[in-house]
C-alpha positions in Angstrom: 19.7 -27.1 -51.5 16.2 -27.7 -50.5 16.1 -28.3 -46.8 13.0 -29.6 -45.1 11.2 -26.8 -43.4 9.8 -27.4 -40.0 6.3 -26.2 -39.5 5.8 -23.5 -37.0 3.7 -24.6 -34.1 0.0 -23.7 -34.3 -2.2 -22.7 -31.4 -3.8 -26.2 -31.5 -0.4 -27.9 -31.2 -0.1 -29.3 -27.7 3.5 -28.3 -27.4 2.7 -24.7 -28.3 0.0 -24.6 -25.7 2.3 -25.9 -23.0 4.8 -23.1 -23.5 4.6 -20.1 -21.2 4.1 -16.7 -22.8 6.3 -14.3 -20.8 4.0 -11.3 -21.6 1.0 -13.1 -20.2 3.0 -14.0 -17.1 4.1 -10.4 -16.6 0.5 -9.2 -17.1 -0.7 -11.7 -14.6 1.9 -11.0 -11.9 1.7 -7.2 -12.4 -2.1 -7.3 -12.2 -2.1 -9.4 -9.1 0.4 -7.1 -7.4 -1.7 -4.1 -8.3 -4.9 -5.7 -7.1 -3.2 -6.7 -3.8 -1.8 -3.2 -3.2 -5.1 -1.6 -4.2 -6.9 -3.8 -1.7 -4.3 -3.0 1.0 -4.7 0.7 0.4 -8.5 0.4 0.6 -8.6 -1.8 3.7 -5.7 -0.4 5.6 -4.9 3.1 4.2 -2.8 4.3 7.1 -0.8 1.1 7.5 -0.2 1.0 3.8 1.0 4.6 3.7 3.3 3.9 6.6 4.7 0.8 4.8 5.3 2.8 1.6 7.1 5.4 3.7 9.2 2.7 5.2 10.1 1.4 1.7 11.0 5.0 0.7 13.1 5.3 3.9 15.0 2.2 3.0 15.6 3.5 -0.5 16.8 6.8 0.9 19.3 5.1 3.2 20.5 2.8 0.4 20.9 5.7 -2.0 22.8 7.6 0.7 25.2 4.8 1.2 25.8 4.6 -2.5 26.5 8.3 -2.7 28.9 8.1 0.2 30.6 5.1 -1.4 31.0 7.1 -4.6 32.5 10.0 -2.7 35.0 7.6 -1.0 35.9 5.4 -4.0 35.7 7.7 -7.0 39.4 8.7 -7.0 39.1 10.3 -10.5 36.4 12.7 -9.4 37.4 16.2 -8.2 37.3 17.3 -4.6 34.1 19.3 -5.2 32.3 16.3 -6.7 33.4 14.0 -3.9 32.3 16.5 -1.2 29.0 17.0 -3.0 28.4 13.2 -3.2 29.3 12.8 0.4 27.0 15.6 1.6 24.1 14.3 -0.6 24.7 10.8 0.7 24.6 12.0 4.3 21.4 14.0 3.6 19.8 10.9 2.1 20.8 8.8 5.1 19.6 11.4 7.6 16.2 11.7 5.8 15.8 7.9 5.7 16.7 7.6 9.4 14.3 10.4 10.3 11.5 8.7 8.3 12.2 5.5 10.2 12.2 7.2 13.6 8.7 8.6 12.9 7.0 6.6 10.2 3.5 7.8 10.8 4.5 11.5 10.9 6.7 11.0 7.8 3.8 9.3 6.0 1.5 12.2 6.8 4.1 14.7 5.7 4.7 12.8 2.5 1.0 12.6 1.7 0.5 16.4 2.4 3.6 17.3 0.4 2.5 15.2 -2.6 -1.0 16.7 -2.4 0.2 20.2 -2.3 2.6 19.6 -5.2 -0.2 18.1 -7.3 -2.5 21.1 -6.4 0.2 23.5 -7.5 0.9 21.6 -10.6 -2.8 21.5 -11.6 -3.0 25.3 -11.1 0.1 25.9 -13.2 -1.1 23.4 -15.8 -4.4 25.3 -16.1 -2.8 28.7 -16.6 -0.3 27.2 -19.0 -3.3 25.8 -21.1 -4.7 29.4 -21.2 -1.4 30.6 -22.6 -1.7 28.1 -25.5 -5.1 29.4 -26.6 -3.6 31.1 -29.7 -2.1 27.7 -30.8 -5.1 25.5 -30.4 -8.1 24.7 -32.6 -10.3 23.8 -29.6 -10.5 27.0 -27.7 -13.6 26.1 -25.7 -12.2 22.7 -24.6 -8.9 24.4 -23.6 -10.7 27.0 -21.5 -12.9 24.3 -19.9 -9.7 22.3 -19.1 -8.0 25.3 -17.7 -10.9 26.2 -15.4 -11.3 22.7 -14.1 -7.5 22.3 -13.6 -7.2 25.5 -11.7 -10.3 24.8 -9.6 -9.1 21.3 -8.8 -5.7 22.6 -7.8 -7.2 25.2 -5.5 -9.5 22.6 -4.0 -6.5 20.4 -3.1 -4.6 23.3 -1.7 -7.6 24.5 0.4 -8.1 21.1 2.0 -4.8 19.2 1.7 -5.7 16.5 4.3 -9.0 15.7 2.6 -7.3 15.9 -0.8 -4.6 13.5 0.3 -7.2 11.0 1.5 -9.1 11.4 -1.8 -6.0 11.0 -3.9 -5.0 7.9 -1.9 -8.4 6.4 -2.4 -8.4 7.2 -6.1 -5.0 5.6 -6.3 -6.3 2.4 -4.7 -9.3 2.2 -7.0 -7.1 2.8 -10.0 -4.8 0.0 -9.0 -7.7 -2.3 -8.5 -9.3 -1.6 -11.8 -6.0 -1.7 -13.8 -4.9 -4.8 -11.9 -8.1 -6.7 -12.7 -7.8 -5.6 -16.4 -4.2 -6.9 -16.6 -5.2 -10.2 -15.0 -8.0 -10.5 -17.6 -5.6 -9.6 -20.4 -3.3 -12.4 -19.2 -6.1 -14.9 -20.0 -7.4 -14.0 -23.5 -10.9 -15.3 -24.4 -10.9 -18.2 -26.7 -13.1 -17.7 -29.8 
């Protein structure tokens, strides 16, 4: 019962080198998309923000249509559930339609909303860190983190337009750096 074993392909095997590694392809594609989007945000920040708002508006309308369809087609759901799904669907559709009607204003609102939310979250995170002082071994680092978090949160809340611009720029730079790193990871160095 001794069957001949086939040798597994080695990296020097021409057949193994021709095969496509799906992880490397995913890294390459994801990296190139991130680099492209990062460049777009840096070169055309307003146009990119408007385009992202348009994509979100399409998502809202599509989601609204799905909720309305659930309300109509889900016969086993109760009346309250169906009414809730219908109302939610209509709200999604109205929000998406409004965003499309005024893409630039919606993009600005979205940027300011996200900036204010991040500012509030950083403040809450800072105070939450202070409440964990009794449970931590690094009291000084926790206090430093809390102070920086609270100050950064208040800085965003005091100048939300500047903060939104800074966060958008930071997002673009992060996309560029991480995208380039993923592209590099897709082509490992040969030793």
